[in-house]
N, C-alpha and C positions, 0 to 999 in steps of 0.2 A: 254591556247593555249599552245602548245608546238615549239618552233622555232630551228633550226637546223642554228648556223651563225659561219662563218667567220671575218674576217675582211673587213673594207671600208662600201661595200654596204650594208649587212644585218646592223649592227651598224645603218647607215642612217636610216634604215626602224625601226628600234627599236625605234626612237624618235619619230614618228609617232603612233606606238602602244602605248607606253606609254601613250601618249594623249589621245587617243581614250578609252585605258583603265579606264585611272582617270576620264573624262568624263560620263563614264556607271557607274562607283562607285558614282560619285556624285549622277546622277540621281535614281541609287537604293537607297542611303541613303534617297532619299528626300522621294521616296517608302515607305522606313522605318518609316520615321517620322510620314507617314501618315498610318501606321498598317500594311504593307505589305512588305514581304521580309523580308532575313534575311542575314547576313554578312558572316555566314559559306557557301551559295551557291553561293558566287560570283565567277567567273572567277579569275583565273590568268594567270602568263607569267612563264614557265619556258623553259631557254633556253641554249641548249646545245652548247657550244662553242670547238671548233678545236682547242688542243693543239700540235698538230705534226710540228709546227712552233717555238716551247718553247727551249730553250736555255739557259745557265749559263755566266754570263757575268761576271765578277770579282767579284765570290764568290755569287753572288745572282740572282735565277731565274726570267727570262724576258717571259713574258707571250703576246706574241704580240695581239693575237684575245683576250685572256680574259680581256685583258686593252683598247683596243679600245671598247669592249663594254660597261665595268662598267665608262670610261669617257664618253661617250657617254649616258647612261643614268642617269650618276651623272650630266649630262652639263656644263663639264668639257673638252672634246677634242678640239683638233685644229683643226678648221672646214676648215682652207684651205686643209689640210693633212688628215685628218679622220684618225690619229692617232697622240699619243703623248697627252701631256697637254698644253693647250693654253697657250700662253705667258711661255713657262717654260722657265728657264736658263740652259746652261750648265758649269757652274764653276767645278763640280765636273770631268767631263768628262775630262777638259782641264787640270786640276790640276794633275789627275791620269796620263795621258798621259805627262806632265812636269816629273814627277817624275817616267816615266819608261815602265809604263805600256802600253805595244805594241799591236800590231795588231793580234799577235800570228803566229801561222800554215796555210795558208789559213787564216780563221775567226776564229782559236784557238781551242782547245782542250775542250773548250765550249760548243762547237758544236755537240761534242759526247755524249753519255750518262754516263758522269761521274759525283760528285759531282761541276765542277765549279769553283772552289776553286781559279784558278790564278787569279792573276792581269792582267786583258784583256779586255782592251777598244775597241773590235771590232762594236762595234754599239757607235753610239751615242748618249747616252742616257742623256733626261734633269731631270735635279736635283728633282723635284718634280716628274717626273716618278719613279725614281730609289728608291723615298722614298718607291713608292707605292710595287717596287722587294724586295726589305730592310724589309720590312713589311710582307710580306707573306713567304720570304724567312726565318724570324723568326720565322714565325708560324710554317712551315715544319720543322723544326728543332728542334722545343720544342713537336714534333709528333704529330700535327695538319694534316690533310689530305687536299690536294689540296683544295677538296670541301668544307670543313670548313674554310679552310683559304680565301676563293674566297666571302663565305657568310659575312665571317668577314668584309673584304674589302669591299664590298655592303652596309654593315651595316654602317660602317664608312665614304662611300660616300653619305650617307643619300638617297639611293636605297631604298623603300618601301620592305616591307619585302613579300608581294602577289608577287613580281620578284624574281623570283629564278634561278641564274646566276650558268650554272652546266658544271664544265670541262667534257669532253667526258671520260677520266680517271683519276683516282687518283696514278697514274705510273707518278711522273712528267720528264717531258721530256725523258719520255722509248718511244716515236713514234718520228721518223725525216723524214723530206718529204726532199726526196734525187733527185736531178737531175741530170741527163745522158746527158750528151754533150759531142761534139767533144773531148774535151781535159781534159776530164776527170769525176767524179762523184761530184757534190757540192750539200753540204747544203742548204737548198731553201733560209736562210738569205744570206747567199754568193754568189748565185745566181741572187738574187733582191736587193739586198743592195752592195755588193761589185761590182758587176759585172754589176750590174744596168740593170739587164734582158736582156742582150746582147745576151749571147751565144745561138747557137741554141739548139734545145730539142732535144733529142733524145726519151728518155722518162722519167716516174717519178713514182716511187714508195714508199711505204711508209716503212723504216728501226723497224723494232721491233712492228710491229701492232699486227702480230701475237703471240706475247708472251704476252699482256696484256689486259684485258677486262675492258670492258664500265665498269665507276662507279657504285654502287650501285645504287645511285639515280637516273644515267642515266636511267638503265634499269627497275626502279620502275616505271619510267614516261613513257616508250616506253611499257614498259608491260601490265600497268592499262585496265583496262576494259572500263575505260570512252572513253566518245565520243569525248575527246579531238582533235580537229583539229591538224593536225603537217603541220608547215610551213617551206619550207625551204627559207631562205632567200637570195636574188640576191648578194651571196659571186660564188667566182670562184668554177664549180664545181668538180674539178680536185683535187686542193691543199687545197681549204677551207672546203668543203662539204665533197670530199673524203675520207678521214681520217674518218671522225664519222663514213660515211657508210661501212670504212673495217674494225671497230671494229666485234669482234664475235656477231651474232644472233643479230645486228640492221638491219641488211635489211629483215631479217625475220619479224622482231618484226614490221617494217613499213609499208610492206605488209597487216597488220590487221587492219591497221589505214587507217583515211580520209589524203591523203596527197595532199598538194597544195605547187607548187614554183613559184618565180617568178625570171625569166630568168634575168641573167645578162649580153645577149648580145641584143643590139640592131644593126638588117641589119647581117652583119658579123663582127662586131668590141664588143669587151666586151666594158662597160661604164668605167673600168679603170683595170689594173695589166695585169698580164700575161696568162690571161686565154687562148687567141688564141693559143698561143704555146703549150700550156699543152695538150689544145683540141687535136690539131692534130698529139702530139705526140702519145696520148693514142688513136688515131683512131678515134674521134668526128668529122664530121662537124662543124667548126664555125656557129652558125644560134644557135637560139633558139629551132629548131628540135633538133640540136645538143645534146641541154642542156636536151632536152625531154629523146634522147637516155640513155641519161648517168644515168638517171633514172625510165629506161620506166618499169620496174619488178614490181613497187611497187606507181608510180606517177598516182594520179586521176586525177588532171590537173595541166597546165602550165599559165601562166600568161604573155602573150607578150604584145609585146609596139604597142599600136592601129596605126596602118596603117603599119608595119612591114612586107613586100615584102615576105621575107627569112623565114618566120614562117607559111607558108601554106604547112603544112604537113599532111602523116598518122599520127594517133599517135593507132590503137589499139581502146581499149577501155579507153583509157584518151580525154581529151578536152583539147582545146586550146582558154582561156579567154582572152580578148583583152583588156587596159588601155592604163591609161598614168602612165609609170611606172617610167621613168628617174626619181630621186628627185634632185633636185638641193636648196630645204629650205624646213623647218619645215611644212608648208604647205603643200607642194606635199607630204610629206612625209604621213601627217594627212592624204591626202585624198586617198592617197595610203591604208594606213591601216584599213578605213572604208569598202574601197572597197571589202580588203581581208576577213574582219569581216562579212562584212553585203551581199554582193551578190556572195560569192562564195562558 
């Protein structure tokens, strides 16, 4: 299975998908012991992750969505926020601010497409979380690609090799989600972190997306002739999934796949985050039907909340499937994963 992921919503689902795959693999091991099946035939997970919110902070590359996926699958994510590391400390951030590392201009030059070498603490980063960024950045400086660095991080976190976490592109911090507001243009992190998502949103675009390509591993996954299902997780369709879809050739490749999406909208409100403002700014209704419109040129089915009266819409050749999609714990995540694996 191939999964397109942003942060928050999809990492919650990935916890259940990992468990569902582990149970299936254990069942197949039992069959193997009985004389049937081979491990080489077993299905794995390929997770293509948004990198348009990445930013250099105090010399290190912060990849919010990649890190949320890593921490969720490693069992180390902060379950209250669904980003960052559980029970992290902030000693380094406090010490750097005391030494004079400021907030920069806006949120600092690290929000551009430079190397981000400046001492600039625009984001409050935990100590364990920062260790991930340092490890990644040193690998990049040594000549590793972002995909290679992510694979090494996944192994260090104990994530099994049958799970492949793939950054959407190997050009670090080269695509930047920009939010147009009445007060001017903001990087996504400035809009969401510094301004708490409060400004009115006039438009959203992805600076630099025309200049980069999807990584070789992403193209290989999507262009393969296999029958692998593509699942778009319940992440923000504009700023989490949108950058992946905006890469050259991705939508065309998805039209040749069976693609299922899980709605991040219940009724007329997102489960979390600023998706409503972004959908309105791009001309989409804030509803499950609006989510379908975001993906209508390639989507085969949309999974929506059972009982969602706002999800009654005409979707052309696609299907609307109903089940309980709100994830409040691991059991609900695994139940939804099982539905997506077996019933869709």
